[in-house]
C-alpha positions as a printed Julia matrix, in Angstrom:
277×3 Matrix{Float64}:
 -122.12  -194.52  71.92
 -125.14  -193.56  74.01
 -128.39  -192.26  72.62
 -128.75  -188.67  71.58
 -129.91  -186.47  74.47
 -132.73  -185.25  72.23
 -134.02  -188.78  71.67
 -137.26  -189.48  73.48
 -136.91  -192.75  75.49
 -140.4   -193.99  74.54
 -139.75  -193.27  70.86
 -136.39  -195.03  71.13
 -138.02  -198.12  72.63
 -140.65  -198.16  69.87
 -138.08  -197.73  67.1
 -135.83  -200.44  68.52
 -138.77  -202.83  68.67
 -139.7   -202.08  65.05
 -136.04  -202.28  64.01
 -135.55  -205.75  65.5
 -138.85  -206.96  64.04
 -137.81  -205.7   60.61
 -134.41  -207.42  60.82
 -136.11  -210.66  61.8
 -138.71  -210.54  59.02
 -136.21  -209.55  56.32
 -133.2   -211.67  57.28
 -134.48  -214.26  59.77
 -132.16  -213.16  62.59
 -134.14  -212.83  65.81
 -132.47  -210.51  68.33
 -135.7   -209.53  70.06
 -134.83  -211.57  73.14
 -131.21  -210.55  73.41
 -130.28  -208.52  76.5
 -131.66  -205.02  75.95
 -128.71  -202.87  77.05
 -126.05  -204.45  74.82
 -128.36  -204.48  71.78
 -129.23  -200.81  72.31
 -125.55  -199.88  72.47
 -124.79  -201.83  69.29
 -127.65  -200.1   67.48
 -126.32  -196.65  68.39
 -122.8   -197.67  67.42
 -124.17  -198.81  64.05
 -125.98  -195.49  63.61
 -122.63  -193.74  63.95
 -120.8   -196.22  61.7
 -123.42  -196.14  58.95
 -123.7   -192.35  59.14
 -127.45  -192.2   59.66
 -129.29  -190.08  62.22
 -132.05  -192.24  63.65
 -132.9   -195.83  64.47
 -135.48  -195.74  61.71
 -132.77  -194.53  59.34
 -130.58  -197.46  60.35
 -133.49  -199.83  59.8
 -134.04  -198.49  56.29
 -130.36  -198.9   55.43
 -130.05  -202.42  56.81
 -133.24  -203.63  55.13
 -131.96  -202.46  51.74
 -128.21  -203.0   52.13
 -127.12  -206.56  52.9
 -123.5   -205.46  53.43
 -124.61  -203.05  56.15
 -126.62  -205.87  57.7
 -123.53  -208.09  57.71
 -121.58  -205.38  59.54
 -124.33  -205.03  62.14
 -124.62  -208.79  62.55
 -120.88  -209.09  63.09
 -120.97  -206.35  65.73
 -123.59  -208.31  67.7
 -121.52  -211.48  67.83
 -120.23  -211.98  71.4
 -116.45  -211.82  71.5
 -115.12  -215.33  71.78
 -113.19  -215.82  75.01
 -110.99  -218.9   74.65
 -110.81  -221.48  77.38
 -107.54  -221.5   79.28
 -105.11  -224.43  79.41
 -106.54  -225.49  82.78
 -109.89  -226.19  81.12
 -108.3   -228.11  78.28
 -106.38  -230.23  80.79
 -109.63  -230.99  82.63
 -111.27  -231.79  79.29
 -108.42  -234.16  78.45
 -108.29  -235.88  81.85
 -111.95  -235.98  82.88
 -114.2   -235.5   79.84
 -112.3   -237.59  77.28
 -112.42  -240.78  79.42
 -116.21  -240.44  79.52
 -116.38  -239.9   75.77
 -114.26  -243.0   75.22
 -117.09  -245.14  76.61
 -119.23  -244.37  73.53
 -118.95  -246.29  70.23
 -118.94  -242.94  68.41
 -118.93  -239.34  69.62
 -120.71  -236.16  68.55
 -119.37  -232.93  70.04
 -121.0   -229.53  69.49
 -119.27  -226.16  69.77
 -122.48  -224.14  70.09
 -122.1   -220.48  69.23
 -119.22  -218.03  69.53
 -116.44  -220.57  70.01
 -112.93  -219.29  69.41
 -110.86  -220.75  66.59
 -108.35  -221.88  69.2
 -110.95  -223.83  71.21
 -112.34  -225.58  68.15
 -108.98  -226.85  66.96
 -107.67  -227.45  70.48
 -110.53  -229.87  70.98
 -109.58  -231.68  67.79
 -105.93  -231.87  68.87
 -106.85  -233.37  72.24
 -109.17  -235.92  70.66
 -106.47  -236.82  68.13
 -103.84  -237.33  70.81
 -106.25  -239.38  72.92
 -107.05  -241.7   69.98
 -110.65  -240.5   69.88
 -110.69  -238.24  66.83
 -111.45  -240.91  64.23
 -114.75  -241.84  65.88
 -115.75  -238.24  66.63
 -117.7   -235.67  64.62
 -117.25  -232.08  65.78
 -120.1   -229.69  64.93
 -119.31  -225.96  64.89
 -122.21  -223.51  64.7
 -122.95  -219.82  65.13
 -125.78  -217.46  64.22
 -123.36  -215.57  61.96
 -122.11  -217.07  58.69
 -119.02  -214.86  58.86
 -118.08  -216.25  62.26
 -118.6   -219.8   60.99
 -116.41  -219.08  57.95
 -113.63  -217.69  60.14
 -113.75  -220.78  62.31
 -113.56  -222.96  59.21
 -110.54  -221.03  57.92
 -108.62  -221.96  61.07
 -106.44  -218.85  60.99
 -104.77  -217.23  63.98
 -102.11  -214.5   64.41
  -98.5   -215.67  64.21
  -97.85  -213.44  67.24
  -99.9   -215.89  69.36
  -97.78  -218.96  68.55
  -95.5   -218.67  71.6
  -98.5   -218.38  73.92
 -100.23  -221.28  72.18
  -97.1   -223.39  72.64
  -97.1   -222.66  76.38
 -100.82  -223.39  76.62
 -100.35  -226.63  74.71
  -97.8   -227.87  77.24
  -99.97  -226.8   80.2
 -103.0   -228.56  78.72
 -101.2   -231.9   78.66
 -100.03  -231.88  75.05
  -98.23  -235.07  74.09
  -96.41  -234.0   70.95
  -95.06  -230.76  69.52
  -97.51  -227.92  68.93
  -95.64  -227.1   65.7
  -97.04  -230.34  64.29
 -100.52  -228.82  64.24
 -100.12  -225.56  62.33
  -98.44  -223.95  59.36
  -97.06  -220.4   59.56
  -96.6   -217.69  56.98
  -96.75  -213.91  57.05
  -98.86  -212.47  59.85
 -101.22  -215.45  60.03
 -100.78  -219.1   60.85
 -103.32  -221.79  60.05
 -104.22  -224.94  61.91
 -103.45  -228.14  60.01
 -106.41  -228.7   57.64
 -106.36  -232.39  58.55
 -107.84  -231.4   61.91
 -111.01  -230.39  60.02
 -111.6   -233.82  58.5
 -114.3   -234.66  61.02
 -115.73  -231.17  61.48
 -119.12  -229.92  60.28
 -119.63  -226.13  60.05
 -123.11  -224.62  59.85
 -125.39  -221.83  61.02
 -127.57  -222.22  64.11
 -129.73  -219.64  65.88
 -130.86  -220.36  69.45
 -133.71  -217.88  69.02
 -135.36  -219.76  66.15
 -133.71  -223.17  65.71
 -134.29  -226.38  67.64
 -132.11  -229.35  68.48
 -130.68  -230.85  65.29
 -128.81  -233.88  66.64
 -127.97  -235.82  69.78
 -124.58  -235.01  71.27
 -122.29  -236.61  73.8
 -120.74  -233.26  74.69
 -121.68  -229.63  74.1
 -119.42  -226.63  74.74
 -121.37  -223.36  74.81
 -119.25  -220.54  76.21
 -120.04  -216.84  76.38
 -123.23  -216.68  74.33
 -125.94  -217.32  76.95
 -124.96  -214.2   78.9
 -125.99  -212.08  75.89
 -129.58  -213.42  76.05
 -132.46  -212.19  78.18
 -134.25  -214.63  80.5
 -136.72  -215.75  77.82
 -134.03  -216.64  75.3
 -131.81  -218.2   77.96
 -134.69  -220.51  78.88
 -135.15  -221.45  75.22
 -131.42  -222.07  74.81
 -131.34  -224.26  77.93
 -134.17  -226.33  76.45
 -132.31  -226.74  73.15
 -129.11  -227.74  74.95
 -130.95  -230.2   77.18
 -132.76  -231.81  74.25
 -129.5   -232.0   72.3
 -127.59  -233.95  74.96
 -127.66  -237.7   75.3
 -128.2   -239.05  78.8
 -124.96  -238.63  80.79
 -123.73  -236.19  78.15
 -121.39  -233.35  79.12
 -122.34  -229.65  79.0
 -119.69  -226.95  79.3
 -120.8   -223.35  79.89
 -119.0   -220.05  80.3
 -118.34  -218.07  83.48
 -121.53  -216.81  85.15
 -123.62  -219.01  82.84
 -124.62  -221.67  85.34
 -127.87  -223.61  85.48
 -128.94  -222.41  88.93
 -132.0   -220.59  87.59
 -132.76  -222.98  84.74
 -135.86  -225.18  84.76
 -133.46  -228.0   83.83
 -131.12  -227.5   86.8
 -132.26  -230.74  88.46
 -131.5   -232.67  85.27
 -127.77  -232.02  85.6
 -125.05  -232.88  88.08
 -121.94  -230.76  88.47
 -118.92  -232.5   86.97
 -116.41  -229.7   87.58
 -117.65  -226.56  89.32
 -114.56  -224.44  88.68
 -114.83  -224.92  84.92
 -118.65  -224.98  84.79
 -118.92  -228.54  83.47
 -122.17  -230.42  83.99
 -123.44  -233.91  83.24
 -127.0   -234.7   82.21
 -128.43  -237.25  84.64
 -132.09  -237.39  83.66
């Protein structure tokens, strides 16, 4: 939904600024450095959904109605785009051998990871005899997204595609060994979560919280403006051990990052980088 034709652009800009400041001060979610166009569209969509007339009206509702805030927060979450089987094969054949050189492994799915990617990583590590010495951290700005990842649910209708992807990604067993079906939803085997840690993390306000051997951060950086991208790059850099692996999404390269000279390309097609200094 675009803005009302009667809405003055300068007033809109002022109200959006005040709206984002209010959300930050009340709830601690800082969207002030997210890309302006997408945030503006989400605000106007929320105005329609919440049946208010102005940005200020939406601000008033969200500041006093936590359920409305949850709906808005969920709408801002970038849609998770799962990696394809080609990436998972590269991860298995080229990243896992590097991870095997460490006495223990910390892997971070940083923001907006799909349920499939999270559990696919665990399956690969399990099949490559690396799971028992690995801790997988799963974070997102949104508690709802984190909870969905922790549930490990996926539509039964996707099972056939997942089975094909599993074979293409070098799977060594039977995909049916890793999930349980029932009704319209299937669930990944809960045993795959034994070494997973689920928590909230906000690139706009939070810093590095651990040192990782590999970080997969796909699809979230493109929703940030240049200021927040720079901050996120700093957090990712500080979170990686030397020679650690960084996986980014399409069009999320490091070409314009101040840390670009600190990484070497490991696999250009799949946007995998290795920290070298």
